[in-house]
Backbone as CSV, one residue per row, in Angstrom:
resi,resn,N_x,N_y,N_z,CA_x,CA_y,CA_z,C_x,C_y,C_z
1,MET,-97.458,-9.827,-0.561,-96.449,-8.788,-0.681,-97.152,-7.477,-1.044
2,LYS,-96.706,-6.409,-0.425,-97.284,-5.090,-0.686,-96.793,-4.542,-2.027
3,ALA,-97.490,-3.531,-2.527,-97.171,-2.957,-3.844,-95.733,-2.453,-3.914
4,LEU,-95.255,-1.816,-2.860,-93.869,-1.342,-2.855,-92.898,-2.512,-2.992
5,GLY,-93.208,-3.620,-2.362,-92.372,-4.811,-2.493,-92.319,-5.300,-3.935
6,TRP,-93.468,-5.314,-4.598,-93.492,-5.718,-6.014,-92.683,-4.750,-6.869
7,TRP,-92.824,-3.456,-6.587,-92.048,-2.448,-7.327,-90.552,-2.686,-7.159
8,LEU,-90.128,-2.940,-5.924,-88.711,-3.191,-5.672,-88.235,-4.450,-6.393
9,MET,-89.097,-5.445,-6.514,-88.750,-6.652,-7.271,-88.551,-6.321,-8.756
10,VAL,-89.412,-5.479,-9.313,-89.275,-5.066,-10.717,-87.976,-4.294,-10.900
11,VAL,-87.725,-3.329,-10.024,-86.503,-2.526,-10.124,-85.273,-3.409,-9.945
12,GLY,-85.315,-4.320,-8.982,-84.201,-5.243,-8.778,-83.953,-6.107,-10.007
13,SER,-85.016,-6.544,-10.655,-84.881,-7.360,-11.867,-84.261,-6.559,-13.002
14,LEU,-84.674,-5.312,-13.142,-84.082,-4.456,-14.181,-82.612,-4.173,-13.869
15,ARG,-82.298,-3.994,-12.602,-80.906,-3.800,-12.215,-80.098,-5.058,-12.508
16,LEU,-80.711,-6.225,-12.332,-80.025,-7.481,-12.633,-79.669,-7.562,-14.119
17,LEU,-80.527,-7.026,-14.956,-80.223,-6.958,-16.385,-78.998,-6.076,-16.628
18,SER,-78.892,-4.981,-15.909,-77.715,-4.116,-16.024,-76.449,-4.817,-15.550
19,VAL,-76.592,-5.682,-14.551,-75.446,-6.477,-14.090,-74.950,-7.354,-15.231
20,TRP,-75.869,-8.008,-15.913,-75.514,-8.863,-17.059,-74.741,-8.047,-18.096
21,PHE,-75.273,-6.865,-18.429,-74.599,-6.021,-19.422,-73.213,-5.612,-18.942
22,GLY,-73.086,-5.280,-17.665,-71.793,-4.862,-17.126,-70.736,-5.949,-17.228
23,PHE,-71.140,-7.190,-17.032,-70.182,-8.293,-17.064,-69.982,-8.894,-18.454
24,PHE,-71.053,-8.955,-19.255,-70.985,-9.746,-20.477,-71.272,-8.986,-21.773
25,ASN,-71.775,-7.755,-21.681,-72.093,-7.010,-22.893,-71.861,-5.519,-22.645
26,ILE,-70.609,-5.153,-22.523,-70.233,-3.781,-22.174,-70.772,-2.761,-23.171
27,TRP,-70.901,-3.138,-24.410,-71.349,-2.180,-25.424,-72.822,-1.858,-25.264
28,ALA,-73.611,-2.821,-24.835,-75.022,-2.540,-24.561,-75.147,-1.588,-23.373
29,LEU,-74.313,-1.788,-22.357,-74.307,-0.888,-21.202,-73.897,0.514,-21.625
30,ARG,-72.908,0.595,-22.476,-72.452,1.904,-22.948,-73.569,2.623,-23.696
31,LEU,-74.275,1.912,-24.552,-75.366,2.532,-25.307,-76.536,2.907,-24.404
32,ALA,-76.828,2.053,-23.417,-77.994,2.271,-22.571,-77.759,3.290,-21.463
33,VAL,-76.511,3.470,-21.038,-76.263,4.354,-19.896,-75.237,5.433,-20.221
34,PHE,-74.020,5.025,-20.473,-72.919,5.978,-20.635,-72.588,6.191,-22.107
35,SER,-73.537,6.737,-22.843,-73.394,6.836,-24.298,-72.455,7.942,-24.758
36,GLN,-72.022,8.803,-23.859,-71.196,9.941,-24.251,-69.726,9.783,-23.867
37,THR,-69.303,8.570,-23.561,-67.923,8.369,-23.131,-67.430,6.976,-23.495
38,GLN,-66.148,6.772,-23.333,-65.550,5.457,-23.540,-65.686,4.635,-22.260
39,MET,-65.876,3.341,-22.414,-65.919,2.437,-21.271,-65.025,1.245,-21.553
40,THR,-64.317,0.805,-20.531,-63.505,-0.399,-20.662,-64.239,-1.565,-20.005
41,ASP,-63.720,-2.754,-20.191,-64.299,-3.921,-19.547,-64.257,-3.796,-18.025
42,VAL,-63.187,-3.179,-17.503,-63.075,-2.988,-16.058,-64.185,-2.060,-15.560
43,HIS,-64.466,-0.994,-16.302,-65.566,-0.102,-15.926,-66.883,-0.869,-15.895
44,GLY,-67.097,-1.702,-16.894,-68.330,-2.479,-16.964,-68.486,-3.428,-15.789
45,ARG,-67.396,-4.122,-15.451,-67.460,-5.061,-14.327,-67.647,-4.327,-13.001
46,THR,-67.007,-3.180,-12.838,-67.189,-2.386,-11.623,-68.637,-1.926,-11.502
47,PHE,-69.191,-1.448,-12.601,-70.596,-1.056,-12.626,-71.480,-2.264,-12.306
48,GLY,-71.121,-3.429,-12.852,-71.888,-4.647,-12.608,-71.904,-5.048,-11.151
49,VAL,-70.756,-4.985,-10.489,-70.682,-5.361,-9.071,-71.476,-4.376,-8.223
50,TRP,-71.302,-3.093,-8.473,-72.038,-2.069,-7.730,-73.547,-2.261,-7.926
51,THR,-73.953,-2.518,-9.152,-75.369,-2.705,-9.446,-75.888,-4.000,-8.836
52,LEU,-75.058,-5.035,-8.775,-75.460,-6.291,-8.126,-75.760,-6.057,-6.649
53,LEU,-74.962,-5.242,-6.000,-75.216,-4.914,-4.602,-76.558,-4.193,-4.449
54,THR,-76.834,-3.217,-5.299,-78.098,-2.486,-5.193,-79.281,-3.378,-5.560
55,CYS,-79.065,-4.292,-6.487,-80.089,-5.266,-6.856,-80.421,-6.153,-5.655
56,THR,-79.399,-6.612,-4.959,-79.585,-7.442,-3.775,-80.372,-6.691,-2.707
57,LEU,-80.050,-5.419,-2.507,-80.795,-4.610,-1.544,-82.274,-4.529,-1.914
58,CYS,-82.568,-4.342,-3.187,-83.971,-4.268,-3.623,-84.713,-5.555,-3.295
59,PHE,-84.122,-6.698,-3.630,-84.777,-7.979,-3.378,-84.962,-8.225,-1.879
60,LEU,-83.923,-7.970,-1.088,-84.037,-8.181,0.354,-85.079,-7.259,0.975
61,CYS,-85.077,-6.013,0.576,-86.027,-5.050,1.130,-87.457,-5.385,0.722
62,ALA,-87.651,-5.876,-0.491,-88.992,-6.217,-0.969,-89.670,-7.219,-0.043
63,PHE,-88.890,-8.151,0.505,-89.439,-9.172,1.385,-89.350,-8.807,2.864
64,ASN,-88.713,-7.685,3.171,-88.512,-7.271,4.566,-88.753,-5.779,4.727
65,LEU,-89.887,-5.293,4.276,-90.167,-3.863,4.334,-90.205,-3.325,5.759
66,GLU,-90.440,-4.181,6.734,-90.498,-3.740,8.129,-89.115,-3.589,8.755
67,ASN,-88.073,-4.035,8.070,-86.710,-3.959,8.583,-86.150,-2.557,8.300
68,LYS,-86.149,-1.706,9.328,-85.766,-0.296,9.142,-84.339,-0.097,8.611
69,PRO,-83.314,-0.778,9.151,-81.969,-0.572,8.600,-81.858,-0.992,7.128
70,LEU,-82.499,-2.092,6.769,-82.487,-2.544,5.382,-83.263,-1.590,4.491
71,TYR,-84.395,-1.097,4.980,-85.207,-0.124,4.254,-84.383,1.139,3.990
72,LEU,-83.677,1.614,5.023,-82.839,2.813,4.887,-81.704,2.578,3.898
73,ALA,-81.043,1.429,3.979,-79.943,1.137,3.048,-80.436,1.094,1.611
74,THR,-81.607,0.505,1.392,-82.173,0.434,0.041,-82.552,1.833,-0.436
75,PHE,-83.187,2.608,0.432,-83.545,3.990,0.105,-82.299,4.788,-0.273
76,LEU,-81.257,4.672,0.536,-80.022,5.407,0.258,-79.371,4.940,-1.042
77,SER,-79.524,3.665,-1.400,-78.951,3.198,-2.666,-79.584,3.923,-3.847
78,PHE,-80.869,4.260,-3.737,-81.524,5.031,-4.800,-81.029,6.479,-4.804
79,ILE,-80.842,7.051,-3.624,-80.315,8.420,-3.522,-78.917,8.477,-4.142
80,TYR,-78.062,7.514,-3.772,-76.696,7.490,-4.295,-76.682,7.284,-5.802
81,ALA,-77.510,6.377,-6.279,-77.546,6.113,-7.722,-78.000,7.357,-8.480
82,LEU,-79.071,7.989,-8.007,-79.551,9.196,-8.683,-78.491,10.290,-8.628
83,GLY,-77.856,10.467,-7.488,-76.788,11.465,-7.373,-75.632,11.171,-8.310
84,HIS,-75.268,9.902,-8.393,-74.186,9.500,-9.305,-74.534,9.842,-10.751
85,PHE,-75.720,9.455,-11.179,-76.096,9.688,-12.577,-76.323,11.160,-12.883
86,LEU,-76.837,11.925,-11.916,-76.962,13.376,-12.127,-75.584,14.012,-12.287
87,THR,-74.618,13.559,-11.494,-73.249,14.055,-11.618,-72.655,13.683,-12.975
88,GLU,-72.889,12.440,-13.392,-72.377,12.008,-14.701,-72.958,12.865,-15.827
89,TYR,-74.224,13.239,-15.704,-74.858,14.045,-16.755,-74.433,15.515,-16.680
90,PHE,-74.583,16.132,-15.508,-74.360,17.572,-15.401,-72.892,17.975,-15.276
91,VAL,-72.076,17.177,-14.626,-70.685,17.554,-14.395,-69.755,16.957,-15.447
92,TYR,-69.868,15.639,-15.651,-68.918,14.949,-16.524,-69.400,14.770,-17.960
93,HIS,-70.693,14.993,-18.192,-71.272,14.916,-19.550,-71.026,13.556,-20.205
94,THR,-71.213,12.488,-19.445,-70.989,11.140,-19.966,-72.288,10.424,-20.331
95,MET,-73.439,11.080,-20.100,-74.736,10.461,-20.373,-75.568,11.369,-21.248
96,ALA,-76.446,10.762,-22.039,-77.444,11.522,-22.799,-78.656,11.759,-21.894
97,VAL,-79.406,12.795,-22.171,-80.570,13.119,-21.341,-81.598,11.988,-21.373
98,SER,-81.725,11.286,-22.474,-82.680,10.176,-22.540,-82.285,9.064,-21.573
99,ASN,-80.991,8.793,-21.452,-80.533,7.773,-20.511,-80.747,8.229,-19.070
100,LEU,-80.505,9.505,-18.809,-80.723,10.045,-17.469,-82.204,9.995,-17.103
101,SER,-83.075,10.256,-18.052,-84.511,10.253,-17.752,-84.993,8.858,-17.367
102,THR,-84.440,7.831,-17.978,-84.819,6.467,-17.615,-84.390,6.152,-16.189
103,VAL,-83.143,6.442,-15.881,-82.633,6.220,-14.519,-83.425,7.070,-13.534
104,GLY,-83.663,8.327,-13.895,-84.400,9.239,-13.025,-85.808,8.760,-12.733
105,PHE,-86.461,8.148,-13.714,-87.816,7.635,-13.501,-87.820,6.553,-12.423
106,PHE,-86.942,5.564,-12.576,-86.940,4.455,-11.626,-86.424,4.876,-10.252
107,ALA,-85.337,5.621,-10.213,-84.794,6.059,-8.919,-85.737,7.057,-8.257
108,GLY,-86.235,8.017,-9.028,-87.131,9.031,-8.475,-88.425,8.443,-7.942
109,THR,-89.027,7.541,-8.706,-90.256,6.887,-8.258,-90.001,6.095,-6.980
110,SER,-88.887,5.389,-6.933,-88.554,4.587,-5.752,-88.322,5.468,-4.532
111,ILE,-87.597,6.554,-4.712,-87.315,7.476,-3.601,-88.613,8.045,-3.043
112,ILE,-89.469,8.548,-3.917,-90.732,9.154,-3.471,-91.617,8.117,-2.794
113,TRP,-91.761,6.943,-3.412,-92.615,5.900,-2.857,-92.107,5.447,-1.488
114,MET,-90.801,5.265,-1.388,-90.249,4.830,-0.099,-90.399,5.913,0.968
115,LEU,-90.276,7.173,0.578,-90.511,8.258,1.541,-91.963,8.279,2.003
116,LEU,-92.883,8.102,1.070,-94.305,8.123,1.413,-94.689,6.984,2.348
117,GLU,-94.004,5.873,2.245,-94.325,4.714,3.076,-93.289,4.477,4.181
118,TRP,-92.558,5.521,4.524,-91.433,5.403,5.455,-91.795,4.676,6.748
119,ASN,-92.869,5.035,7.396,-93.232,4.431,8.686,-94.465,3.535,8.611
120,SER,-94.853,3.125,7.428,-96.088,2.343,7.312,-95.871,0.837,7.373
121,HIS,-94.643,0.396,7.438,-94.354,-1.039,7.477,-93.805,-1.388,8.853
122,GLN,-94.681,-1.771,9.720,-94.296,-2.119,11.079,-94.367,-3.632,11.255
123,PRO,-93.457,-4.189,12.025,-93.532,-5.626,12.281,-94.815,-5.969,13.022
124,LYS,-95.364,-7.120,12.722,-96.597,-7.549,13.364,-96.300,-7.932,14.819
125,GLN,-97.117,-7.408,15.698,-96.966,-7.691,17.121,-97.725,-8.972,17.460
126,ILE,-97.075,-9.839,18.184,-97.721,-11.054,18.641,-98.217,-10.800,20.066
127,ALA,-99.512,-10.985,20.252,-100.084,-10.729,21.563,-99.631,-11.804,22.541
128,LYS,-99.156,-11.350,23.691,-98.721,-12.280,24.725,-99.902,-12.642,25.613
129,LYS,-99.993,-13.899,25.940,-101.031,-14.352,26.877,-100.457,-14.289,28.277
130,GLU,-101.222,-13.719,29.156,-100.741,-13.617,30.529,-101.528,-14.513,31.448
C-alpha cells in the first residue's frame, strides 16, 4: 500500500472514533468538535452517520487509489468537511479555534496530498500477447 493509502487508513480510523462519539458519547463529541453550542442526541447521530460515510470512503479509497471516481468522491468529502467546519467556525461560531485547527490539519493535509498525487495512481496494464 502506498503512503497516501496508509494516511487515508489513519484518517478513516480517526473518523471512526468520531462515529463512536456521535452515537454513544455525545458529550465527548461536543467537547472535541462543537464546544461552543448545544448538541442533542439526534445531532450526534446525524454527525455519526455522515462521518461513517466519509470514513467508508477513506477506507475504500486507501485500497483503490487508481479508481478515479472513488478518489474524487473521497477528495470531495475532505473539501466538504473542511467547508462545513470553516462555516461552523466563521459563520455560526459553534467551534473553538483549537477544534478547527485539528480538523483543518487532517482535512488540509489530505486535500493537498490527494491533489499532489491526483494522476499518479494508474491501474496496472496487463500486456496482451499477440
